[in-house]
N, CA, C, O and CB atoms as a CASP TS submission, in Angstrom:
PFRMAT TS
TARGET T0000
AUTHOR 0000-0000-0000
METHOD Language model
MODEL 1
PARENT N/A
ATOM      1  N   MET     1     100.717  71.623 142.429  1.00  0.00           N
ATOM      2  CA  MET     1      99.502  72.366 142.223  1.00  0.00           C
ATOM      3  C   MET     1      99.712  73.354 141.072  1.00  0.00           C
ATOM      4  O   MET     1     100.711  74.073 141.042  1.00  0.00           O
ATOM      5  CB  MET     1      99.078  73.095 143.519  1.00  0.00           C
ATOM      6  N   ALA     2      98.803  73.386 140.161  1.00  0.00           N
ATOM      7  CA  ALA     2      98.920  74.235 138.975  1.00  0.00           C
ATOM      8  C   ALA     2      98.615  75.688 139.332  1.00  0.00           C
ATOM      9  O   ALA     2      97.761  75.984 140.168  1.00  0.00           O
ATOM     10  CB  ALA     2      97.970  73.746 137.858  1.00  0.00           C
ATOM     11  N   ASP     3      99.336  76.569 138.675  1.00  0.00           N
ATOM     12  CA  ASP     3      99.106  77.992 138.883  1.00  0.00           C
ATOM     13  C   ASP     3      97.905  78.430 138.052  1.00  0.00           C
ATOM     14  O   ASP     3      97.875  78.213 136.841  1.00  0.00           O
ATOM     15  CB  ASP     3     100.368  78.820 138.514  1.00  0.00           C
ATOM     16  N   MET     4      96.927  79.040 138.690  1.00  0.00           N
ATOM     17  CA  MET     4      95.698  79.453 138.004  1.00  0.00           C
ATOM     18  C   MET     4      95.936  80.609 137.032  1.00  0.00           C
ATOM     19  O   MET     4      95.192  80.780 136.066  1.00  0.00           O
ATOM     20  CB  MET     4      94.642  79.853 139.025  1.00  0.00           C
ATOM     21  N   HIS     5      96.962  81.388 137.292  1.00  0.00           N
ATOM     22  CA  HIS     5      97.199  82.565 136.469  1.00  0.00           C
ATOM     23  C   HIS     5      98.266  82.321 135.404  1.00  0.00           C
ATOM     24  O   HIS     5      98.814  83.276 134.853  1.00  0.00           O
ATOM     25  CB  HIS     5      97.603  83.729 137.343  1.00  0.00           C
ATOM     26  N   ALA     6      98.562  81.087 135.115  1.00  0.00           N
ATOM     27  CA  ALA     6      99.598  80.779 134.139  1.00  0.00           C
ATOM     28  C   ALA     6      99.194  81.213 132.729  1.00  0.00           C
ATOM     29  O   ALA     6     100.056  81.559 131.922  1.00  0.00           O
ATOM     30  CB  ALA     6      99.906  79.288 134.159  1.00  0.00           C
ATOM     31  N   THR     7      97.892  81.198 132.423  1.00  0.00           N
ATOM     32  CA  THR     7      97.449  81.583 131.088  1.00  0.00           C
ATOM     33  C   THR     7      97.257  83.084 130.950  1.00  0.00           C
ATOM     34  O   THR     7      97.212  83.593 129.830  1.00  0.00           O
ATOM     35  CB  THR     7      96.165  80.876 130.749  1.00  0.00           C
ATOM     36  N   ALA     8      97.142  83.804 132.058  1.00  0.00           N
ATOM     37  CA  ALA     8      96.962  85.249 131.990  1.00  0.00           C
ATOM     38  C   ALA     8      98.272  85.906 131.585  1.00  0.00           C
ATOM     39  O   ALA     8      99.339  85.535 132.074  1.00  0.00           O
ATOM     40  CB  ALA     8      96.466  85.809 133.343  1.00  0.00           C
ATOM     41  N   ARG     9      98.190  86.853 130.720  1.00  0.00           N
ATOM     42  CA  ARG     9      99.382  87.551 130.238  1.00  0.00           C
ATOM     43  C   ARG     9      99.685  88.700 131.199  1.00  0.00           C
ATOM     44  O   ARG     9      98.803  89.514 131.468  1.00  0.00           O
ATOM     45  CB  ARG     9      99.181  88.079 128.771  1.00  0.00           C
ATOM     46  N   PRO    10     100.900  88.786 131.719  1.00  0.00           N
ATOM     47  CA  PRO    10     101.226  89.874 132.644  1.00  0.00           C
ATOM     48  C   PRO    10     101.269  91.210 131.910  1.00  0.00           C
ATOM     49  O   PRO    10     101.594  91.283 130.725  1.00  0.00           O
ATOM     50  CB  PRO    10     102.574  89.608 133.340  1.00  0.00           C
ATOM     51  N   ARG    11     100.931  92.263 132.652  1.00  0.00           N
ATOM     52  CA  ARG    11     100.928  93.588 132.044  1.00  0.00           C
ATOM     53  C   ARG    11     102.353  94.027 131.775  1.00  0.00           C
ATOM     54  O   ARG    11     103.217  93.905 132.643  1.00  0.00           O
ATOM     55  CB  ARG    11     100.207  94.608 132.946  1.00  0.00           C
ATOM     56  N   SER    12     102.602  94.530 130.597  1.00  0.00           N
ATOM     57  CA  SER    12     103.939  94.988 130.230  1.00  0.00           C
ATOM     58  C   SER    12     103.943  96.512 130.118  1.00  0.00           C
ATOM     59  O   SER    12     102.894  97.156 130.134  1.00  0.00           O
ATOM     60  CB  SER    12     104.400  94.338 128.896  1.00  0.00           C
ATOM     61  N   ASN    13     105.135  97.065 130.007  1.00  0.00           N
ATOM     62  CA  ASN    13     105.238  98.512 129.814  1.00  0.00           C
ATOM     63  C   ASN    13     104.638  98.928 128.481  1.00  0.00           C
ATOM     64  O   ASN    13     104.066 100.013 128.371  1.00  0.00           O
ATOM     65  CB  ASN    13     106.699  98.962 129.893  1.00  0.00           C
ATOM     66  N   ALA    14     104.761  98.079 127.466  1.00  0.00           N
ATOM     67  CA  ALA    14     104.189  98.397 126.158  1.00  0.00           C
ATOM     68  C   ALA    14     102.666  98.491 126.242  1.00  0.00           C
ATOM     69  O   ALA    14     102.055  99.351 125.608  1.00  0.00           O
ATOM     70  CB  ALA    14     104.600  97.339 125.119  1.00  0.00           C
ATOM     71  N   ALA    15     102.065  97.608 127.024  1.00  0.00           N
ATOM     72  CA  ALA    15     100.613  97.644 127.184  1.00  0.00           C
ATOM     73  C   ALA    15     100.181  98.943 127.855  1.00  0.00           C
ATOM     74  O   ALA    15      99.203  99.567 127.444  1.00  0.00           O
ATOM     75  CB  ALA    15     100.129  96.436 128.002  1.00  0.00           C
ATOM     76  N   ARG    16     100.913  99.344 128.883  1.00  0.00           N
ATOM     77  CA  ARG    16     100.557 100.584 129.588  1.00  0.00           C
ATOM     78  C   ARG    16     100.762 101.794 128.686  1.00  0.00           C
ATOM     79  O   ARG    16      99.949 102.719 128.711  1.00  0.00           O
ATOM     80  CB  ARG    16     101.392 100.737 130.875  1.00  0.00           C
ATOM     81  N   ILE    17     101.820 101.810 127.898  1.00  0.00           N
ATOM     82  CA  ILE    17     102.079 102.930 126.993  1.00  0.00           C
ATOM     83  C   ILE    17     100.981 103.018 125.936  1.00  0.00           C
ATOM     84  O   ILE    17     100.509 104.113 125.631  1.00  0.00           O
ATOM     85  CB  ILE    17     103.464 102.779 126.320  1.00  0.00           C
ATOM     86  N   CYS    18     100.569 101.883 125.375  1.00  0.00           N
ATOM     87  CA  CYS    18      99.485 101.884 124.384  1.00  0.00           C
ATOM     88  C   CYS    18      98.189 102.399 124.997  1.00  0.00           C
ATOM     89  O   CYS    18      97.455 103.150 124.355  1.00  0.00           O
ATOM     90  CB  CYS    18      99.273 100.470 123.815  1.00  0.00           C
ATOM     91  N   THR    19      97.905 102.005 126.228  1.00  0.00           N
ATOM     92  CA  THR    19      96.684 102.448 126.893  1.00  0.00           C
ATOM     93  C   THR    19      96.716 103.948 127.157  1.00  0.00           C
ATOM     94  O   THR    19      95.720 104.636 126.931  1.00  0.00           O
ATOM     95  CB  THR    19      96.486 101.689 128.204  1.00  0.00           C
ATOM     96  N   ILE    20      97.833 104.457 127.627  1.00  0.00           N
ATOM     97  CA  ILE    20      97.953 105.895 127.892  1.00  0.00           C
ATOM     98  C   ILE    20      97.818 106.688 126.601  1.00  0.00           C
ATOM     99  O   ILE    20      97.127 107.706 126.566  1.00  0.00           O
ATOM    100  CB  ILE    20      99.300 106.215 128.571  1.00  0.00           C
ATOM    101  N   LEU    21      98.473 106.225 125.538  1.00  0.00           N
ATOM    102  CA  LEU    21      98.353 106.913 124.249  1.00  0.00           C
ATOM    103  C   LEU    21      96.917 106.884 123.732  1.00  0.00           C
ATOM    104  O   LEU    21      96.459 107.847 123.116  1.00  0.00           O
ATOM    105  CB  LEU    21      99.290 106.277 123.218  1.00  0.00           C
ATOM    106  N   ALA    22      96.209 105.790 123.979  1.00  0.00           N
ATOM    107  CA  ALA    22      94.816 105.708 123.543  1.00  0.00           C
ATOM    108  C   ALA    22      93.960 106.747 124.263  1.00  0.00           C
ATOM    109  O   ALA    22      93.099 107.374 123.646  1.00  0.00           O
ATOM    110  CB  ALA    22      94.259 104.298 123.791  1.00  0.00           C
ATOM    111  N   PHE    23      94.192 106.936 125.570  1.00  0.00           N
ATOM    112  CA  PHE    23      93.458 107.974 126.295  1.00  0.00           C
ATOM    113  C   PHE    23      93.814 109.371 125.787  1.00  0.00           C
ATOM    114  O   PHE    23      92.943 110.233 125.675  1.00  0.00           O
ATOM    115  CB  PHE    23      93.745 107.876 127.796  1.00  0.00           C
ATOM    116  N   VAL    24      95.080 109.593 125.483  1.00  0.00           N
ATOM    117  CA  VAL    24      95.501 110.889 124.945  1.00  0.00           C
ATOM    118  C   VAL    24      94.846 111.123 123.581  1.00  0.00           C
ATOM    119  O   VAL    24      94.360 112.220 123.305  1.00  0.00           O
ATOM    120  CB  VAL    24      97.051 110.958 124.825  1.00  0.00           C
ATOM    121  N   PHE    25      94.832 110.104 122.737  1.00  0.00           N
ATOM    122  CA  PHE    25      94.203 110.239 121.426  1.00  0.00           C
ATOM    123  C   PHE    25      92.696 110.455 121.552  1.00  0.00           C
ATOM    124  O   PHE    25      92.101 111.115 120.701  1.00  0.00           O
ATOM    125  CB  PHE    25      94.485 109.002 120.575  1.00  0.00           C
ATOM    126  N   ALA    26      92.074 109.917 122.591  1.00  0.00           N
ATOM    127  CA  ALA    26      90.647 110.137 122.805  1.00  0.00           C
ATOM    128  C   ALA    26      90.368 111.615 123.052  1.00  0.00           C
ATOM    129  O   ALA    26      89.383 112.155 122.549  1.00  0.00           O
ATOM    130  CB  ALA    26      90.140 109.294 123.986  1.00  0.00           C
ATOM    131  N   VAL    27      91.226 112.262 123.817  1.00  0.00           N
ATOM    132  CA  VAL    27      91.051 113.695 124.086  1.00  0.00           C
ATOM    133  C   VAL    27      91.381 114.511 122.852  1.00  0.00           C
ATOM    134  O   VAL    27      90.670 115.464 122.530  1.00  0.00           O
ATOM    135  CB  VAL    27      91.931 114.141 125.265  1.00  0.00           C
ATOM    136  N   VAL    28      92.443 114.154 122.162  1.00  0.00           N
ATOM    137  CA  VAL    28      92.836 114.889 120.958  1.00  0.00           C
ATOM    138  C   VAL    28      91.770 114.741 119.873  1.00  0.00           C
ATOM    139  O   VAL    28      91.562 115.662 119.083  1.00  0.00           O
ATOM    140  CB  VAL    28      94.205 114.389 120.437  1.00  0.00           C
ATOM    141  N   ALA    29      91.099 113.604 119.826  1.00  0.00           N
ATOM    142  CA  ALA    29      90.074 113.367 118.804  1.00  0.00           C
ATOM    143  C   ALA    29      88.903 114.329 118.930  1.00  0.00           C
ATOM    144  O   ALA    29      88.193 114.570 117.954  1.00  0.00           O
ATOM    145  CB  ALA    29      89.570 111.940 118.892  1.00  0.00           C
ATOM    146  N   ILE    30      88.694 114.875 120.107  1.00  0.00           N
ATOM    147  CA  ILE    30      87.591 115.827 120.279  1.00  0.00           C
ATOM    148  C   ILE    30      87.878 117.114 119.515  1.00  0.00           C
ATOM    149  O   ILE    30      86.959 117.735 118.981  1.00  0.00           O
ATOM    150  CB  ILE    30      87.362 116.134 121.775  1.00  0.00           C
ATOM    151  N   PHE    31      89.133 117.517 119.460  1.00  0.00           N
ATOM    152  CA  PHE    31      89.478 118.819 118.901  1.00  0.00           C
ATOM    153  C   PHE    31      90.153 118.773 117.535  1.00  0.00           C
ATOM    154  O   PHE    31      90.012 119.715 116.755  1.00  0.00           O
ATOM    155  CB  PHE    31      90.361 119.529 119.844  1.00  0.00           C
ATOM    156  N   VAL    32      90.882 117.703 117.227  1.00  0.00           N
ATOM    157  CA  VAL    32      91.673 117.647 115.993  1.00  0.00           C
ATOM    158  C   VAL    32      91.429 116.315 115.302  1.00  0.00           C
ATOM    159  O   VAL    32      91.656 115.266 115.904  1.00  0.00           O
ATOM    160  CB  VAL    32      93.190 117.841 116.288  1.00  0.00           C
ATOM    161  N   ALA    33      90.980 116.327 114.077  1.00  0.00           N
ATOM    162  CA  ALA    33      90.816 115.127 113.245  1.00  0.00           C
ATOM    163  C   ALA    33      90.181 113.958 114.004  1.00  0.00           C
ATOM    164  O   ALA    33      90.854 112.967 114.288  1.00  0.00           O
ATOM    165  CB  ALA    33      92.164 114.698 112.694  1.00  0.00           C
ATOM    166  N   PRO    34      88.894 114.068 114.332  1.00  0.00           N
ATOM    167  CA  PRO    34      88.242 113.057 115.167  1.00  0.00           C
ATOM    168  C   PRO    34      88.301 111.641 114.610  1.00  0.00           C
ATOM    169  O   PRO    34      88.501 110.690 115.366  1.00  0.00           O
ATOM    170  CB  PRO    34      86.823 113.432 115.371  1.00  0.00           C
ATOM    171  N   VAL    35      88.133 111.488 113.325  1.00  0.00           N
ATOM    172  CA  VAL    35      88.114 110.137 112.761  1.00  0.00           C
ATOM    173  C   VAL    35      89.500 109.508 112.837  1.00  0.00           C
ATOM    174  O   VAL    35      89.634 108.348 113.227  1.00  0.00           O
ATOM    175  CB  VAL    35      87.619 110.164 111.301  1.00  0.00           C
ATOM    176  N   LEU    36      90.515 110.254 112.474  1.00  0.00           N
ATOM    177  CA  LEU    36      91.883 109.734 112.480  1.00  0.00           C
ATOM    178  C   LEU    36      92.333 109.348 113.894  1.00  0.00           C
ATOM    179  O   LEU    36      92.790 108.228 114.120  1.00  0.00           O
ATOM    180  CB  LEU    36      92.844 110.773 111.892  1.00  0.00           C
ATOM    181  N   PHE    37      92.201 110.274 114.831  1.00  0.00           N
ATOM    182  CA  PHE    37      92.658 109.999 116.187  1.00  0.00           C
ATOM    183  C   PHE    37      91.726 109.031 116.910  1.00  0.00           C
ATOM    184  O   PHE    37      92.169 108.300 117.796  1.00  0.00           O
ATOM    185  CB  PHE    37      92.773 111.296 116.973  1.00  0.00           C
ATOM    186  N   GLY    38      90.456 109.013 116.553  1.00  0.00           N
ATOM    187  CA  GLY    38      89.539 108.039 117.145  1.00  0.00           C
ATOM    188  C   GLY    38      89.893 106.613 116.761  1.00  0.00           C
ATOM    189  O   GLY    38      89.894 105.716 117.603  1.00  0.00           O
ATOM    190  N   ILE    39      90.189 106.410 115.496  1.00  0.00           N
ATOM    191  CA  ILE    39      90.572 105.064 115.038  1.00  0.00           C
ATOM    192  C   ILE    39      91.925 104.664 115.615  1.00  0.00           C
ATOM    193  O   ILE    39      92.112 103.517 116.020  1.00  0.00           O
ATOM    194  CB  ILE    39      90.617 105.005 113.494  1.00  0.00           C
ATOM    195  N   ALA    40      92.865 105.597 115.655  1.00  0.00           N
ATOM    196  CA  ALA    40      94.179 105.290 116.228  1.00  0.00           C
ATOM    197  C   ALA    40      94.063 104.959 117.708  1.00  0.00           C
ATOM    198  O   ALA    40      94.713 104.030 118.189  1.00  0.00           O
ATOM    199  CB  ALA    40      95.142 106.465 116.027  1.00  0.00           C
ATOM    200  N   GLY    41      93.242 105.710 118.434  1.00  0.00           N
ATOM    201  CA  GLY    41      93.034 105.429 119.852  1.00  0.00           C
ATOM    202  C   GLY    41      92.332 104.114 120.081  1.00  0.00           C
ATOM    203  O   GLY    41      92.644 103.393 121.029  1.00  0.00           O
ATOM    204  N   LEU    42      91.384 103.795 119.218  1.00  0.00           N
ATOM    205  CA  LEU    42      90.693 102.506 119.310  1.00  0.00           C
ATOM    206  C   LEU    42      91.677 101.356 119.130  1.00  0.00           C
ATOM    207  O   LEU    42      91.670 100.393 119.897  1.00  0.00           O
ATOM    208  CB  LEU    42      89.572 102.415 118.258  1.00  0.00           C
ATOM    209  N   ALA    43      92.518 101.467 118.113  1.00  0.00           N
ATOM    210  CA  ALA    43      93.503 100.412 117.859  1.00  0.00           C
ATOM    211  C   ALA    43      94.490 100.286 119.019  1.00  0.00           C
ATOM    212  O   ALA    43      94.809  99.174 119.441  1.00  0.00           O
ATOM    213  CB  ALA    43      94.261 100.692 116.554  1.00  0.00           C
ATOM    214  N   LEU    44      94.972 101.408 119.534  1.00  0.00           N
ATOM    215  CA  LEU    44      95.924 101.356 120.645  1.00  0.00           C
ATOM    216  C   LEU    44      95.277 100.809 121.910  1.00  0.00           C
ATOM    217  O   LEU    44      95.924 100.091 122.673  1.00  0.00           O
ATOM    218  CB  LEU    44      96.499 102.742 120.915  1.00  0.00           C
ATOM    219  N   GLY    45      94.020 101.136 122.141  1.00  0.00           N
ATOM    220  CA  GLY    45      93.330 100.601 123.309  1.00  0.00           C
ATOM    221  C   GLY    45      93.167  99.096 123.228  1.00  0.00           C
ATOM    222  O   GLY    45      93.349  98.388 124.219  1.00  0.00           O
ATOM    223  N   ILE    46      92.826  98.612 122.051  1.00  0.00           N
ATOM    224  CA  ILE    46      92.683  97.167 121.869  1.00  0.00           C
ATOM    225  C   ILE    46      94.034  96.472 122.026  1.00  0.00           C
ATOM    226  O   ILE    46      94.121  95.416 122.653  1.00  0.00           O
ATOM    227  CB  ILE    46      92.078  96.851 120.484  1.00  0.00           C
ATOM    228  N   VAL    47      95.083  97.062 121.460  1.00  0.00           N
ATOM    229  CA  VAL    47      96.422  96.478 121.601  1.00  0.00           C
ATOM    230  C   VAL    47      96.835  96.465 123.074  1.00  0.00           C
ATOM    231  O   VAL    47      97.398  95.478 123.548  1.00  0.00           O
ATOM    232  CB  VAL    47      97.460  97.270 120.754  1.00  0.00           C
ATOM    233  N   GLY    48      96.562  97.542 123.795  1.00  0.00           N
ATOM    234  CA  GLY    48      96.894  97.589 125.210  1.00  0.00           C
ATOM    235  C   GLY    48      96.148  96.530 126.007  1.00  0.00           C
ATOM    236  O   GLY    48      96.712  95.912 126.910  1.00  0.00           O
ATOM    237  N   ALA    49      94.868  96.319 125.670  1.00  0.00           N
ATOM    238  CA  ALA    49      94.088  95.297 126.371  1.00  0.00           C
ATOM    239  C   ALA    49      94.600  93.899 126.055  1.00  0.00           C
ATOM    240  O   ALA    49      94.671  93.048 126.943  1.00  0.00           O
ATOM    241  CB  ALA    49      92.608  95.406 125.998  1.00  0.00           C
ATOM    242  N   VAL    50      94.955  93.657 124.811  1.00  0.00           N
ATOM    243  CA  VAL    50      95.436  92.328 124.419  1.00  0.00           C
ATOM    244  C   VAL    50      96.810  92.039 125.034  1.00  0.00           C
ATOM    245  O   VAL    50      97.112  90.896 125.375  1.00  0.00           O
ATOM    246  CB  VAL    50      95.509  92.215 122.881  1.00  0.00           C
ATOM    247  N   LEU    51      97.633  93.072 125.173  1.00  0.00           N
ATOM    248  CA  LEU    51      98.963  92.877 125.742  1.00  0.00           C
ATOM    249  C   LEU    51      98.940  92.702 127.259  1.00  0.00           C
ATOM    250  O   LEU    51      99.965  92.362 127.850  1.00  0.00           O
ATOM    251  CB  LEU    51      99.845  94.044 125.383  1.00  0.00           C
ATOM    252  N   GLY    52      97.798  92.927 127.897  1.00  0.00           N
ATOM    253  CA  GLY    52      97.727  92.635 129.318  1.00  0.00           C
ATOM    254  C   GLY    52      97.134  93.722 130.187  1.00  0.00           C
ATOM    255  O   GLY    52      96.891  93.474 131.368  1.00  0.00           O
ATOM    256  N   ASP    53      96.892  94.899 129.674  1.00  0.00           N
ATOM    257  CA  ASP    53      96.299  95.974 130.471  1.00  0.00           C
ATOM    258  C   ASP    53      94.785  95.923 130.297  1.00  0.00           C
ATOM    259  O   ASP    53      94.174  96.831 129.734  1.00  0.00           O
ATOM    260  CB  ASP    53      96.866  97.376 130.052  1.00  0.00           C
ATOM    261  N   LYS    54      94.186  94.817 130.803  1.00  0.00           N
ATOM    262  CA  LYS    54      92.804  94.467 130.463  1.00  0.00           C
ATOM    263  C   LYS    54      91.772  95.564 130.691  1.00  0.00           C
ATOM    264  O   LYS    54      91.238  96.071 129.705  1.00  0.00           O
ATOM    265  CB  LYS    54      92.405  93.286 131.242  1.00  0.00           C
ATOM    266  N   PRO    55      91.459  95.962 131.899  1.00  0.00           N
ATOM    267  CA  PRO    55      90.308  96.872 132.002  1.00  0.00           C
ATOM    268  C   PRO    55      90.583  98.238 131.395  1.00  0.00           C
ATOM    269  O   PRO    55      89.725  98.793 130.709  1.00  0.00           O
ATOM    270  CB  PRO    55      89.909  97.040 133.451  1.00  0.00           C
ATOM    271  N   LEU    56      91.766  98.788 131.639  1.00  0.00           N
ATOM    272  CA  LEU    56      92.040 100.128 131.132  1.00  0.00           C
ATOM    273  C   LEU    56      92.182 100.169 129.614  1.00  0.00           C
ATOM    274  O   LEU    56      91.840 101.177 128.996  1.00  0.00           O
ATOM    275  CB  LEU    56      93.293 100.665 131.769  1.00  0.00           C
ATOM    276  N   GLY    57      92.668  99.119 129.014  1.00  0.00           N
ATOM    277  CA  GLY    57      92.777  99.083 127.559  1.00  0.00           C
ATOM    278  C   GLY    57      91.414  99.159 126.888  1.00  0.00           C
ATOM    279  O   GLY    57      91.228  99.884 125.912  1.00  0.00           O
ATOM    280  N   TRP    58      90.466  98.402 127.424  1.00  0.00           N
ATOM    281  CA  TRP    58      89.112  98.437 126.860  1.00  0.00           C
ATOM    282  C   TRP    58      88.445  99.779 127.132  1.00  0.00           C
ATOM    283  O   TRP    58      87.718 100.292 126.281  1.00  0.00           O
ATOM    284  CB  TRP    58      88.257  97.298 127.440  1.00  0.00           C
ATOM    285  N   TYR    59      88.688 100.362 128.326  1.00  0.00           N
ATOM    286  CA  TYR    59      88.131 101.686 128.611  1.00  0.00           C
ATOM    287  C   TYR    59      88.715 102.737 127.675  1.00  0.00           C
ATOM    288  O   TYR    59      88.002 103.633 127.224  1.00  0.00           O
ATOM    289  CB  TYR    59      88.396 102.077 130.071  1.00  0.00           C
ATOM    290  N   ALA    60      89.990 102.633 127.385  1.00  0.00           N
ATOM    291  CA  ALA    60      90.637 103.578 126.474  1.00  0.00           C
ATOM    292  C   ALA    60      90.091 103.443 125.062  1.00  0.00           C
ATOM    293  O   ALA    60      89.902 104.443 124.369  1.00  0.00           O
ATOM    294  CB  ALA    60      92.148 103.365 126.471  1.00  0.00           C
ATOM    295  N   ALA    61      89.838 102.215 124.633  1.00  0.00           N
ATOM    296  CA  ALA    61      89.260 102.003 123.303  1.00  0.00           C
ATOM    297  C   ALA    61      87.871 102.632 123.229  1.00  0.00           C
ATOM    298  O   ALA    61      87.534 103.295 122.248  1.00  0.00           O
ATOM    299  CB  ALA    61      89.185 100.491 122.971  1.00  0.00           C
ATOM    300  N   ALA    62      87.071 102.421 124.268  1.00  0.00           N
ATOM    301  CA  ALA    62      85.728 103.013 124.294  1.00  0.00           C
ATOM    302  C   ALA    62      85.799 104.530 124.366  1.00  0.00           C
ATOM    303  O   ALA    62      85.013 105.217 123.714  1.00  0.00           O
ATOM    304  CB  ALA    62      84.926 102.471 125.481  1.00  0.00           C
ATOM    305  N   ALA    63      86.730 105.062 125.152  1.00  0.00           N
ATOM    306  CA  ALA    63      86.881 106.511 125.257  1.00  0.00           C
ATOM    307  C   ALA    63      87.289 107.123 123.925  1.00  0.00           C
ATOM    308  O   ALA    63      86.879 108.240 123.609  1.00  0.00           O
ATOM    309  CB  ALA    63      87.909 106.860 126.328  1.00  0.00           C
ATOM    310  N   SER    64      88.082 106.415 123.148  1.00  0.00           N
ATOM    311  CA  SER    64      88.484 106.916 121.836  1.00  0.00           C
ATOM    312  C   SER    64      87.304 107.001 120.878  1.00  0.00           C
ATOM    313  O   SER    64      87.185 107.951 120.104  1.00  0.00           O
ATOM    314  CB  SER    64      89.565 106.029 121.243  1.00  0.00           C
ATOM    315  N   VAL    65      86.437 106.003 120.938  1.00  0.00           N
ATOM    316  CA  VAL    65      85.236 106.039 120.091  1.00  0.00           C
ATOM    317  C   VAL    65      84.327 107.187 120.520  1.00  0.00           C
ATOM    318  O   VAL    65      83.794 107.911 119.679  1.00  0.00           O
ATOM    319  CB  VAL    65      84.470 104.691 120.163  1.00  0.00           C
ATOM    320  N   VAL    66      84.154 107.348 121.824  1.00  0.00           N
ATOM    321  CA  VAL    66      83.313 108.444 122.326  1.00  0.00           C
ATOM    322  C   VAL    66      83.935 109.791 121.961  1.00  0.00           C
ATOM    323  O   VAL    66      83.221 110.714 121.569  1.00  0.00           O
ATOM    324  CB  VAL    66      83.126 108.335 123.866  1.00  0.00           C
ATOM    325  N   GLY    67      85.243 109.911 122.084  1.00  0.00           N
ATOM    326  CA  GLY    67      85.917 111.153 121.705  1.00  0.00           C
ATOM    327  C   GLY    67      85.749 111.473 120.230  1.00  0.00           C
ATOM    328  O   GLY    67      85.568 112.632 119.856  1.00  0.00           O
ATOM    329  N   ALA    68      85.808 110.444 119.393  1.00  0.00           N
ATOM    330  CA  ALA    68      85.611 110.661 117.957  1.00  0.00           C
ATOM    331  C   ALA    68      84.180 111.101 117.657  1.00  0.00           C
ATOM    332  O   ALA    68      83.963 111.989 116.833  1.00  0.00           O
ATOM    333  CB  ALA    68      85.943 109.384 117.173  1.00  0.00           C
ATOM    334  N   VAL    69      83.220 110.490 118.314  1.00  0.00           N
ATOM    335  CA  VAL    69      81.816 110.863 118.093  1.00  0.00           C
ATOM    336  C   VAL    69      81.573 112.299 118.561  1.00  0.00           C
ATOM    337  O   VAL    69      80.909 113.072 117.871  1.00  0.00           O
ATOM    338  CB  VAL    69      80.863 109.884 118.836  1.00  0.00           C
ATOM    339  N   ILE    70      82.104 112.654 119.720  1.00  0.00           N
ATOM    340  CA  ILE    70      81.944 114.029 120.209  1.00  0.00           C
ATOM    341  C   ILE    70      82.651 115.014 119.281  1.00  0.00           C
ATOM    342  O   ILE    70      82.127 116.097 119.019  1.00  0.00           O
ATOM    343  CB  ILE    70      82.496 114.162 121.646  1.00  0.00           C
ATOM    344  N   GLY    71      83.828 114.654 118.783  1.00  0.00           N
ATOM    345  CA  GLY    71      84.543 115.521 117.852  1.00  0.00           C
ATOM    346  C   GLY    71      83.805 115.754 116.566  1.00  0.00           C
ATOM    347  O   GLY    71      83.777 116.875 116.058  1.00  0.00           O
ATOM    348  N   VAL    72      83.197 114.699 116.022  1.00  0.00           N
ATOM    349  CA  VAL    72      82.417 114.835 114.791  1.00  0.00           C
ATOM    350  C   VAL    72      81.182 115.680 115.047  1.00  0.00           C
ATOM    351  O   VAL    72      80.834 116.530 114.226  1.00  0.00           O
ATOM    352  CB  VAL    72      82.014 113.452 114.239  1.00  0.00           C
ATOM    353  N   ALA    73      80.510 115.460 116.179  1.00  0.00           N
ATOM    354  CA  ALA    73      79.321 116.245 116.512  1.00  0.00           C
ATOM    355  C   ALA    73      79.682 117.710 116.737  1.00  0.00           C
ATOM    356  O   ALA    73      78.948 118.603 116.314  1.00  0.00           O
ATOM    357  CB  ALA    73      78.630 115.673 117.760  1.00  0.00           C
ATOM    358  N   LEU    74      80.801 117.959 117.396  1.00  0.00           N
ATOM    359  CA  LEU    74      81.241 119.335 117.623  1.00  0.00           C
ATOM    360  C   LEU    74      81.597 120.024 116.312  1.00  0.00           C
ATOM    361  O   LEU    74      81.264 121.192 116.118  1.00  0.00           O
ATOM    362  CB  LEU    74      82.440 119.361 118.571  1.00  0.00           C
ATOM    363  N   ALA    75      82.263 119.321 115.423  1.00  0.00           N
ATOM    364  CA  ALA    75      82.604 119.892 114.128  1.00  0.00           C
ATOM    365  C   ALA    75      81.348 120.187 113.306  1.00  0.00           C
ATOM    366  O   ALA    75      81.260 121.222 112.644  1.00  0.00           O
ATOM    367  CB  ALA    75      83.529 118.946 113.361  1.00  0.00           C
ATOM    368  N   ALA    76      80.380 119.270 113.354  1.00  0.00           N
ATOM    369  CA  ALA    76      79.126 119.500 112.621  1.00  0.00           C
ATOM    370  C   ALA    76      78.367 120.693 113.190  1.00  0.00           C
ATOM    371  O   ALA    76      77.761 121.462 112.443  1.00  0.00           O
ATOM    372  CB  ALA    76      78.238 118.245 112.666  1.00  0.00           C
ATOM    373  N   ALA    77      78.401 120.847 114.516  1.00  0.00           N
ATOM    374  CA  ALA    77      77.718 121.975 115.140  1.00  0.00           C
ATOM    375  C   ALA    77      78.404 123.307 114.803  1.00  0.00           C
ATOM    376  O   ALA    77      77.738 124.327 114.627  1.00  0.00           O
ATOM    377  CB  ALA    77      77.664 121.780 116.658  1.00  0.00           C
ATOM    378  N   LEU    78      79.714 123.286 114.716  1.00  0.00           N
ATOM    379  CA  LEU    78      80.435 124.524 114.398  1.00  0.00           C
ATOM    380  C   LEU    78      80.278 124.906 112.932  1.00  0.00           C
ATOM    381  O   LEU    78      80.304 126.092 112.601  1.00  0.00           O
ATOM    382  CB  LEU    78      81.915 124.375 114.737  1.00  0.00           C
ATOM    383  N   VAL    79      80.116 123.928 112.052  1.00  0.00           N
ATOM    384  CA  VAL    79      79.952 124.231 110.637  1.00  0.00           C
ATOM    385  C   VAL    79      78.580 124.844 110.371  1.00  0.00           C
ATOM    386  O   VAL    79      78.434 125.752 109.553  1.00  0.00           O
ATOM    387  CB  VAL    79      80.144 122.967 109.793  1.00  0.00           C
ATOM    388  N   ASN    80      77.592 124.332 111.070  1.00  0.00           N
ATOM    389  CA  ASN    80      76.231 124.867 110.875  1.00  0.00           C
ATOM    390  C   ASN    80      76.065 126.050 111.727  1.00  0.00           C
ATOM    391  O   ASN    80      74.999 126.666 111.728  1.00  0.00           O
ATOM    392  CB  ASN    80      75.147 123.837 111.191  1.00  0.00           C
TER
END
C-alpha cells in the first residue's frame, strides 16, 4: 500500500527558524525600516512554507506584508 504522505515534505528545523524570523521581522517592520524588513519577512515566510512549515509560513509571509503596510502608514502619519 502506497504512503499518501510520501510527496509531502516534512517540517525541518530550518523551516521553523525561517517562519519564526519572518514573524519577528513582521513586528520589526512596524517600527524600523518597514519596506526592508517587510520584504525580508515575506521572503522568509515563503521559504519556511516551501520547506515544510505550511500554514505558519504563509501566515508569517502575510504578517510581514501587513507589518510593512502598518509601518509605512505609521511613518507617513508621524511625518505629517
